[in-house]
N, C-alpha and C positions, 0 to 999 in steps of 0.2 A: 824906104817907106814901107815896102812890103813886109820887111823883117819886123819892123815896129808893129804893123797891123796884126802880124801872126802872134807876136808876144802879147799884145793886148787881148787878142781873142782867147789865147790859152790862160791868161790871168783871169779873165772874166769867167771862164768855165770852171776854173778851180775855185774861185770865190763863191760861185753859185752852188757847187757841190758841198763846200764846207757849210754854207748856210742852211742847206737842206738837212745835213747831218746834225747841225746844232739844233734845229727845230724838232727833228725826230727824236733827239735824246732828251727832250723835255718830258718829265715824268707825267703820267696821266693825272695824278692827284692834283698837280698845279694847274691842270686845265679847268676852264670854267665849267661848273655843272650844268647840265641842260635845265632849261626853264620848263619843267614838266614834272608830273608825277611818275616815279619810276617804281615798277612792281616786278618782282621775280618770285617764282615758286619752285618748290622741289619737295621731294618725299623726305621723311625723317631718316635719321641715321639707322634705325631698326629695320628699315625697308630699302636696302641698298639697290635692289634690282627694280624698284618702282612697280611692284605687282599690286594689283587691285584684287583683293580677296573677296569672293562671294559670301554673302550672309554676314559680313562683318562691317564695322564702322572703320573706313579707311581715312587717312589724313595727309593733307598737304600743308606745308609751312610757307606762308606768304611773307615776303619782306617788302615793306612799302617805305619808300623815301619821298618826301615832299620838298621838290625843288621848284615848285610852280610860283613862288614868290606871293603866296596868298594862303590863308587859312582853308582847310579842306575838312570835310566830315566824311568819314567812311561809313556808308550806309549798309552795304551788304556784299557778300561774296556768293556767287553761284557758278553753275557749270552745266555741261551738256556732254552726252556720249554721242559720237558720230561714227558712221561707218568709215574705216580706214581708207577704202579705195574711192568710194562715191561721195564721201563726206555728207552723206544722208543722215538726218537726225534720227537716232535710235531712241533716246529717252532723256528727259531733263534730270540733272542731278540735284542735290539738295540746295537749298537757298538759305544761307545762314545770315541772320541780321545782327549788326554790331552797334552802329551809331557812335563811333568813336571819333573824336576831334583830333585832327592832325595840323598842328601849326606849322608855319614855314620853317623848313629844315628838319623837321621831326623824321625819326626813323623808328619803325615799330615792326614787330612780327606778330602775325595772327594765325591761328590754325583754321584750316578749312576741312571739315569733316563731312564725308559723303558715304552713301551706303550704295552697294552694288549687289545686283542679282541678275547676271546675264550669263550667256552661254560662254564657256571658257575660250579664250582666244584674244586676238588684237582688236582694240577699239581705239579711236581717237578721243581724248579728253580735252575739252576746252573749259577753261576757268577764267572768270573775270570779276572785276570789282565795280561797284557803282558808288560815285562819290557826288558830294553837293559842295559847290563853292560859289558864293555870292549869288545864290538862288538858281544856279544852273547845275543840271545833272549831267555827269560825265561818266562814260563807261571805258575802263582801261583793261586791256588783255593782260592777264597774269601768267596763264599757262595754256599751251597748245602743243600736245605731243601724243604720240601713240603709246599706249600702255597695255599690259598684258593682264587680262582677267584669268585668275586661277581660282580652283576650288580649295577650301580650307583643309588643312591636315587633319586626318582623322586619328582619334585616340580613344581606346576603350575607357579611359579615365576622364573623359570629357563629360562634365556635369550636365551641360545643356543638351548633348546627344542622348545621355542616359535618361534625362527627364522627358525628352521627346518620345523616345522608345517606350517608357513607362506609360505615358498618356495614351499613345496609339495602342498599345496592348490592352489597356483597360477599356477603351472604347470598342475595340474589336471583340473583346470577351463579353461586353455587355450586349452588343448587337447579336452575337452569336447565341447567347443564351435566350434573348427575347425571341429570336427566330426559332429556336428549338421549342420553346414552350408554346409558341403560337401555332406553328405549322405541323409539328410532329405529334401524332395522337399519343395521349398518355394512357397507360394501363390503369383501370379502375382498381382501386383497392378493395380486397374481399371484406365484407362486413363481418364483424365478430359475432359468432353464434352464441346465444345465451345458454347457459348450462341448465339442462333439463332437471326440474325439481323431482326427486324421487318420491314416490308414494308412501304414505306412512305405513309402517309395519305393524301388523295386528298380531299381538302376542296372545296365544291361547293358553289358558290356565289348565294345566294337566298336572295329575299326580297330587301327592299330599302337599307339595309346596305351593301350588297354585300358579307357578310360572315355569318357563323353560330356562335353566341356568346357562344354556349354550349361547344365548344372546346377551348375556351380561358380562362385562369386562371381568378379568380375573382378580383385579385389586378390589373391586366392589364385593365380589364374592367372599373374598377373605374378611373384609370388614363386617359383612352381614353375619358370617359364620362365627366370628368372635363375639358379636353381639348376641347371637343365639345362645352361645354356650354360657354367657353371663346370665342370660334370662332363664336358662334351664336351672342353673345353679340356685338362683334366687327362688325359682318355683319349688324346688326340692326342699330348700330351707323352710319355705312357708308350709309345705306339706307336713314336714317333720315336726314343725312347731305346732301345727294343728293337731296332730296326733298325740303329741305329748300333752297338749292342753285337755284333749278329750280323756286321756288315761287318767289324768290327774283328777278330772272331774268325776269319773266313775269311782275312784278310790274314796274321794270325799263323800259321795252318796252312800257307799258301803259302810263307812264309819258312822255315819248318821244312822 
């Protein structure tokens, strides 16, 4: 009897072990899905380390599967930054509104874009979705992990950086010029002196000519001398003509 009981116990143990092994070998895909809304989130492939860059729009990819057995509307996605040790709220992140309908069994991917401007280091990022189903609002956690905030990589060819520097430089130059003109005394410009008008020169007529030739330009003297020569010749001709006419008159009188 004891031997039979021992064999029976061993057989029961082996059967139980085989049953547990068979159940564990059932693939997860064949298991019934949970009756709920399943949400997962992660950074895109171009951000493998999950860095949050300051001054840029960062992105999370949310995968949402509706296993709740009812139609659900995705209202919005929002998030918050918390202190990694104390879990104290630092600042709320962006709130993105969607309004997308999710029928039962639907699977979708939605991007969540948020902006960061914090001190570089580790922070805890919490992201959730707000849904509406049959008039009831529900909040489902999508992401809750510690991320690293980093500064953007600097480049001398960065258009945004060059534009910022140009604007700042222009403002500083304008303020500097205004301060210089306002507070620094400016030297007065000397007034232009009017040229003194020379007194008229009085020419005293001397000698036979009646004027002083040293005040007259040379080219005028040449012209006047040429005219005088012509005048002298004409006067001599007139005199010779007069003498000739007088002599002829005398001869005529003698003949008479």
